C-alpha positions in Angstrom: 38.7 34.3 -39.5 36.5 31.3 -39.1 37.1 29.2 -35.9 34.9 26.2 -35.3 34.5 25.2 -31.6 33.2 21.8 -30.5 31.9 21.4 -27.0 32.1 17.6 -27.5 35.8 17.5 -28.4 38.3 16.0 -26.1 40.4 19.1 -26.4 39.9 22.2 -24.3 38.4 25.1 -26.2 41.5 27.2 -25.9 43.5 24.4 -27.5 41.0 24.2 -30.3 41.4 27.9 -31.0 45.2 27.6 -30.9 45.4 24.6 -33.2 43.1 26.2 -35.8 45.0 29.4 -35.8 48.3 27.5 -36.2 46.8 25.5 -39.1 45.7 28.8 -40.8 49.3 30.1 -40.4 50.9 26.9 -41.7 48.5 26.7 -44.7 49.3 30.2 -45.7 45.8 31.5 -45.1 47.3 33.8 -42.5 50.6 35.4 -43.6 53.4 37.0 -41.6 52.3 40.5 -40.5 48.6 39.8 -40.8 46.4 41.1 -38.0 44.3 38.6 -36.1 41.1 39.6 -34.3 41.3 41.2 -30.9 40.7 38.8 -28.0 37.3 40.5 -27.3 36.2 40.3 -31.0 37.1 36.7 -31.4 35.5 35.7 -28.0 32.3 37.5 -29.1 32.3 35.9 -32.6 32.7 32.3 -31.3 30.7 32.8 -28.1 33.4 32.0 -25.6 35.0 33.8 -22.6 37.6 36.4 -23.3 39.8 34.5 -20.8 39.6 31.4 -23.0 40.8 33.4 -26.1 43.5 35.1 -23.9 44.9 31.6 -23.0 45.0 30.6 -26.6 46.7 33.9 -27.7 49.2 33.5 -24.8 50.1 30.0 -26.1 50.4 31.2 -29.7 52.7 34.0 -28.5 54.8 31.7 -26.4 55.1 29.3 -29.3 56.2 32.1 -31.6 53.2 32.2 -33.9 51.9 35.6 -33.0 53.3 38.9 -31.6 51.1 41.1 -29.5 51.7 44.8 -28.9 49.6 46.8 -26.4 47.5 49.3 -28.2 48.2 47.8 -31.7 46.9 44.3 -31.5 48.1 40.8 -32.4 49.9 39.9 -35.6 51.2 36.7 -37.2 54.9 36.4 -36.5 57.5 36.2 -39.2 59.4 33.1 -38.0 56.4 30.9 -37.1 56.5 28.5 -40.1 60.1 27.5 -39.6 59.6 27.1 -35.8 56.5 24.9 -36.3 58.2 22.6 -38.7 61.2 22.1 -36.3 58.9 21.6 -33.4 56.9 19.0 -35.2 59.9 17.1 -36.5 61.4 17.0 -33.0 58.2 15.7 -31.5 57.8 13.1 -34.3 61.4 11.9 -34.2 61.5 11.7 -30.4 65.3 11.8 -30.6 65.7 15.6 -30.5 67.2 15.7 -34.0 65.9 17.7 -36.9 67.0 16.9 -40.5 67.1 20.5 -41.7 68.9 23.8 -40.8 67.3 26.3 -38.5 68.3 29.3 -36.5 69.8 29.2 -33.0 66.8 31.2 -31.7 64.4 28.7 -33.2 66.3 25.9 -31.6 66.2 27.5 -28.2 62.4 28.1 -28.5 61.9 24.4 -29.4 64.0 23.2 -26.5 62.2 25.6 -24.1 58.7 24.4 -25.3 59.6 20.7 -25.2 61.1 21.1 -21.7 58.0 23.0 -20.5 55.7 20.2 -21.8 57.7 17.6 -19.9 57.5 19.6 -16.7 53.8 20.1 -17.2 53.3 16.3 -17.6 55.4 15.5 -14.5 58.4 14.0 -16.3 60.8 16.7 -15.1 60.0 16.9 -11.4 62.5 19.2 -9.7 64.8 17.8 -7.2 65.2 19.5 -3.8 68.6 20.7 -4.9 67.1 22.4 -8.0 64.5 24.1 -5.9 67.1 25.5 -3.6 69.1 26.8 -6.5 66.1 28.8 -7.6 65.3 30.1 -4.0 68.5 30.2 -1.8 66.4 31.1 1.2 65.0 27.5 1.3 68.6 26.1 1.3 69.2 28.0 4.6 66.1 26.5 6.2 67.5 22.9 6.0 
């Protein structure tokens, strides 16, 4: 697997790794069930920290592109292509509507990822009431 990292890019290194692996999966270079290098092996080959590769793999796993099993390694997930197409279309349309059929699980993952992005960017700041719903002890303090 050839990953090219640029220290001059505007993207963090873990995002460069993530986007290149996603591109390999989408192009068919990596197929469902294919093993991807261990975190240590990839970190060593591209001369970055294992923690950087770990962050990239966590993002890929969260997005449904890879599955990791302790003791076995990381493998390309079976449903990643469909998921990626739906996520891209939702982001491009901006209206939350996709023009093709997809599974309920895939839809849930897309909604979860889009919601997480909004919270990370500060658009979905929690209200005091939502915080109390998550931690009832705080509601008693008021």
